Every structure is written in C-alpha cells, then in structure tokens.
C-alpha positions as MATLAB code, in Angstrom:
seq = 'MRFIFTIMLAASLAVLIACQSSAAPTKIEPIAKTTPTAAPAAVDTHNHSDDENAPRISLADAKKAFDAGEAIFVDTRFADAFALEHIKGAINVPANEFDTAYNKIPKGKKIIAYCS';
ca = [
       0.000    0.000    0.000;
       2.864    2.308    0.843;
       4.412    1.548   -2.509;
       1.229    2.552   -4.401;
       0.928    5.776   -2.384;
       4.573    6.670   -3.159;
       4.057    6.051   -6.877;
       0.876    8.181   -6.895;
       2.682   11.000   -5.097;
       5.608   10.852   -7.505;
       3.276   10.857  -10.519;
       1.385   13.859   -9.141;
       4.620   15.777   -8.587;
       5.781   14.897  -12.095;
       2.558   16.292  -13.568;
       2.833   19.483  -11.519;
       6.482   20.000  -12.521;
       5.719   19.293  -16.190;
       2.913   21.876  -16.224;
       5.209   24.649  -15.038;
       6.477   26.915  -17.809;
      10.189   27.257  -18.146;
       9.812   30.728  -19.703;
      10.542   33.743  -17.576;
       7.437   35.582  -16.348;
       6.278   38.389  -18.615;
       6.256   41.894  -17.225;
       2.762   43.329  -17.384;
       2.615   47.057  -18.105;
      -0.296   49.098  -16.767;
      -2.684   50.544  -19.315;
      -2.083   54.236  -19.905;
      -4.800   56.423  -18.453;
      -6.726   58.425  -21.000;
      -8.979   61.366  -20.470;
     -12.438   60.790  -21.926;
     -13.441   63.301  -24.535;
     -16.775   65.002  -24.248;
     -19.361   64.501  -26.939;
     -19.797   67.532  -29.135;
     -22.454   69.856  -27.820;
     -25.632   70.249  -29.801;
     -25.740   73.426  -31.791;
     -28.457   75.774  -30.575;
     -29.962   77.502  -33.600;
     -32.732   79.336  -31.754;
     -32.787   83.102  -31.577;
     -32.547   83.886  -27.863;
     -32.529   87.667  -28.178;
     -35.962   87.984  -26.547;
     -35.476   85.298  -23.866;
     -35.103   87.821  -21.058;
     -38.426   89.430  -22.016;
     -40.405   86.213  -22.445;
     -43.013   85.800  -19.723;
     -42.520   82.732  -17.515;
     -45.154   80.481  -15.982;
     -44.813   77.945  -13.205;
     -45.521   74.302  -13.921;
     -48.477   74.341  -11.514;
     -50.008   77.398  -13.210;
     -49.409   75.925  -16.672;
     -51.137   72.675  -15.724;
     -54.032   74.531  -14.131;
     -54.582   76.697  -17.253;
     -54.249   73.697  -19.578;
     -56.639   71.536  -17.528;
     -59.178   74.392  -17.501;
     -58.984   74.649  -21.316;
     -57.528   78.167  -21.129;
     -54.114   77.306  -22.560;
     -52.471   75.208  -25.237;
     -48.988   73.651  -25.076;
     -46.876   74.289  -28.170;
     -43.819   72.065  -28.540;
     -41.249   74.047  -30.550;
     -38.842   71.132  -31.157;
     -38.347   69.372  -34.487;
     -41.041   66.882  -35.513;
     -38.867   63.809  -34.846;
     -38.258   64.871  -31.225;
     -41.977   65.608  -30.828;
     -42.819   62.147  -32.194;
     -40.586   60.487  -29.594;
     -42.210   62.225  -26.636;
     -44.277   65.286  -25.830;
     -46.830   66.610  -23.392;
     -50.167   64.924  -24.008;
     -52.386   67.343  -25.914;
     -49.519   69.538  -27.119;
     -49.237   70.580  -30.739;
     -45.987   70.688  -32.654;
     -44.906   73.949  -34.270;
     -41.118   73.795  -34.739;
     -39.417   77.108  -34.010;
     -37.789   77.182  -37.433;
     -41.226   76.787  -39.090;
     -43.178   79.146  -36.858;
     -43.603   81.835  -39.519;
     -45.421   79.392  -41.804;
     -47.136   77.122  -39.247;
     -48.390   79.531  -36.576;
     -51.938   79.139  -37.967;
     -52.002   75.649  -36.360;
     -52.212   77.347  -32.943;
     -55.800   77.788  -31.702;
     -56.935   81.390  -31.201;
     -58.158   82.801  -27.899;
     -55.994   80.612  -25.654;
     -52.845   81.249  -23.657;
     -49.878   79.820  -25.552;
     -47.380   77.903  -23.442;
     -44.378   77.106  -25.615;
     -41.692   74.671  -24.575;
     -38.660   73.139  -26.223;
     -37.358   70.510  -23.828;
];
C-alpha cells in the first residue's frame, strides 16, 4: 500500500512539474490612463434675443390653465423629437417653421411654448 501511495505522489509531482512553464514571467505594463473626450455639444440655432423678455409660468399654473382649457402647449422642437415624446395634448410647431405654421395654434388661448 505504501508503494502505491509513493508512486501516486511521484506521478502527481511529475505532472505538476511538467505543467510549469520554463519561460521567464512576462512583465505586465499598466494601461495608460486616458482622459475621456466630451461629446460635441448640440448646436443651438434658436434666436434667444428675446429670452429675457419672455413671460414665464410655473408648472403648476401651466397645468391649471391647460386643464381648464384656457391654454395650449406648443412644442417648438423638431417633428422627430416631438414624435418620440411630448406633453399629451400639445401641438408641434417647430421654431424654425413658426412663420409658416403659426396658424395651427388655436386662437383665444394662452400659448405655453416649450422646447425641452
């Protein structure tokens, strides 16, 4: 029994020694750190010259006026952005088409325009 155990031990050691690589270990270099680059900013083509003079409305007041039928939401983004998501009940009049499409806006209601 001792003889079999010795042979098994020797065979196991032979396998372990044979599996070891004789090549020198390879030096592993760290990966160089890179600074992520920011995505290019979207180009804003809107005319903001009158932004300071545009009247503002709180979200609560806008919802109240809309729910009462006194106001209409006008989404001024491009049609593809409007198609992806918009306020329920809003109409789409892109800012760059306003001069030709303003007749889509109902008369006699407060206009609440938004673009984001």
